[in-house]
Every structure is written in structure tokens, then in C-alpha cells.
C-alpha positions in Angstrom: -32.8 21.1 -0.6 -31.3 17.8 -1.5 -32.8 15.9 -4.4 -31.3 12.6 -3.4 -32.3 12.4 0.2 -33.4 9.1 1.8 -37.0 8.7 2.8 -37.8 8.7 6.5 -39.3 5.6 8.0 -42.6 7.3 8.7 -43.1 8.5 5.1 -42.0 5.1 3.8 -44.7 3.3 5.8 -47.3 5.7 4.6 -48.1 7.2 8.0 -48.6 10.9 8.3 -46.2 12.8 10.5 -48.1 15.0 12.9 -45.0 16.2 14.6 -44.2 19.6 12.9 -42.1 18.5 10.0 -43.7 17.9 6.6 -42.5 15.0 4.5 -40.0 16.0 1.8 -41.1 15.6 -1.8 -39.8 12.6 -3.8 -37.3 13.0 -6.7 -40.1 12.8 -9.3 -42.1 15.6 -7.5 -39.0 17.8 -7.2 -38.1 17.4 -10.9 -41.7 18.1 -12.0 -41.7 21.4 -10.0 -38.5 22.6 -11.5 -39.7 21.7 -15.0 -42.4 24.4 -14.9 -39.9 27.2 -14.4 -38.4 28.8 -17.5 -34.8 27.9 -18.2 -32.1 30.7 -18.3 -31.5 29.9 -22.0 -35.0 30.9 -23.1 -34.6 34.7 -23.3 -38.1 35.5 -24.5 -39.8 35.8 -21.1 -38.4 39.1 -20.0 -34.7 38.0 -19.7 -31.8 40.2 -20.4 -31.1 40.4 -24.2 -28.2 42.8 -24.1 -25.5 40.1 -24.1 -26.7 38.5 -27.3 -25.7 41.2 -29.8 -22.2 42.4 -29.3 -22.0 45.1 -32.0 -22.8 45.7 -35.7 -20.2 44.2 -38.0 -18.9 47.0 -40.2 -17.1 45.5 -43.2 -17.2 46.1 -47.0 -19.3 43.1 -47.6 -21.7 44.0 -44.8 -22.0 47.6 -46.2 -22.9 46.3 -49.6 -25.6 43.9 -48.3 -27.4 46.7 -46.3 -28.9 47.8 -49.6 -30.6 44.4 -49.8 -31.9 44.6 -46.2 -29.3 42.3 -44.8 -27.5 43.4 -41.6 -24.4 41.7 -40.0 -23.8 41.5 -36.3 -21.2 40.0 -34.0 -23.0 37.9 -31.5 -22.2 35.9 -28.4 -20.8 32.4 -28.9 -23.7 30.8 -27.0 -26.4 32.7 -28.9 -28.9 30.8 -31.0 -31.0 31.9 -34.0 -34.0 32.3 -31.7 -32.1 34.4 -29.2 -30.8 36.7 -32.1 -34.4 37.1 -33.5 -35.7 38.1 -30.1 -32.9 40.5 -29.5 -33.4 42.2 -32.9 -37.1 42.4 -32.3 -36.6 44.0 -28.8 -33.8 46.4 -29.6 -34.7 47.6 -33.1 -38.5 47.0 -33.3 -38.3 45.1 -36.6 -39.2 41.5 -37.3 -36.4 39.5 -39.0 -37.4 37.4 -42.0 -34.4 35.1 -41.7 -31.3 34.8 -39.5 -28.1 33.0 -40.8 -25.5 32.3 -38.2 -21.8 31.7 -39.1 -19.0 30.5 -36.9 -15.8 32.5 -37.5 -12.8 30.2 -36.9 -9.7 31.1 -34.8 -6.7 31.7 -37.0 -2.9 31.8 -36.3 -1.1 35.0 -37.5 2.6 35.7 -37.5 3.7 39.0 -36.0 5.8 40.8 -38.6 7.9 42.7 -36.0 8.8 39.9 -33.6 8.3 36.8 -35.8 6.1 35.1 -33.1 2.9 33.4 -33.9 -0.3 34.6 -32.2 -4.0 33.9 -32.4 -6.6 35.9 -34.1 -9.7 35.2 -32.1 -12.8 33.7 -33.8 -16.4 34.2 -32.8 -19.8 34.1 -34.2 -21.6 36.4 -36.6 -25.2 36.6 -37.7 -26.7 37.9 -40.9 -30.2 39.3 -40.3 -32.6 39.5 -43.3 -35.4 42.0 -43.0 -38.6 42.4 -45.0 -38.5 45.0 -47.8 -39.3 48.4 -46.4 -37.9 47.8 -42.9 -34.5 49.2 -41.9 -32.2 49.3 -38.9 -31.0 52.7 -38.1 -28.2 53.7 -35.7 -29.7 55.5 -32.8 
């Protein structure tokens, strides 16, 4: 369906077409119809949440923070705080109190054997704060 189609002469004059074809909706009508459908970014309405959380981030700092109900995850680059909250709620059945998102920058590293420079890929990580008494267990 083309959104920018020209109006036919019959529909421009206001006359009804009795000959089989219905008049095409105008640009305003088409945009209002598509505005009611949920966007692919909003993951709350039954969308797939498996791509949001990549894996648990296992580091010394993250291990020390688990005692204070703070868990670290590597997340998708396009994930938002709301997406992360919904994924945690769906996968682990706990409600996050707070989510902090940190962008990990890409860094250049020199290869010790060859002397060439390479890239250490960056990404995004999320710190998920839980209420006291709630824990995330590996299943």
C-alpha cells in the first residue's frame, strides 16, 4: 500500500465510487491506523525478550556486589533500561529496584606476539539492583 498515492478524480470530487473499488485512505488516515499498533521497540506486550540479556557478567567487582543484591549483565547495544527491567522480570521472576546502564568503550590493544594493534570490542553492561531478600539464582 503506497502512502503517497495521488487521489483519484472521483474521490477528489466527493462522489462515491459504486464500481467495485473502494477509495484509498488518505495519508492522515493511514498514519493514524499504524499509530495504534505497538512498535517493535516496546517489548512489554509479549515480544521476544531473549535478545536483551546476553549473559551474566562474571568479574571480581560483580562477585563482590552480589552480596549487596546488585547483579551485572552484558546486554544488547540497543537495550534500554525499560527493556532490561522487563527481561529481568520475565526471566528471573524478580522486580528490579533500579537499573544502571554503562557503555563499555572500544579499546585498542597491541598484540604481544605480532606487534599489531587490534580492537577490544566494547558493548553495554547493566547493573540490576534488587530489593533486600530477593536473589537471582542460576538455573
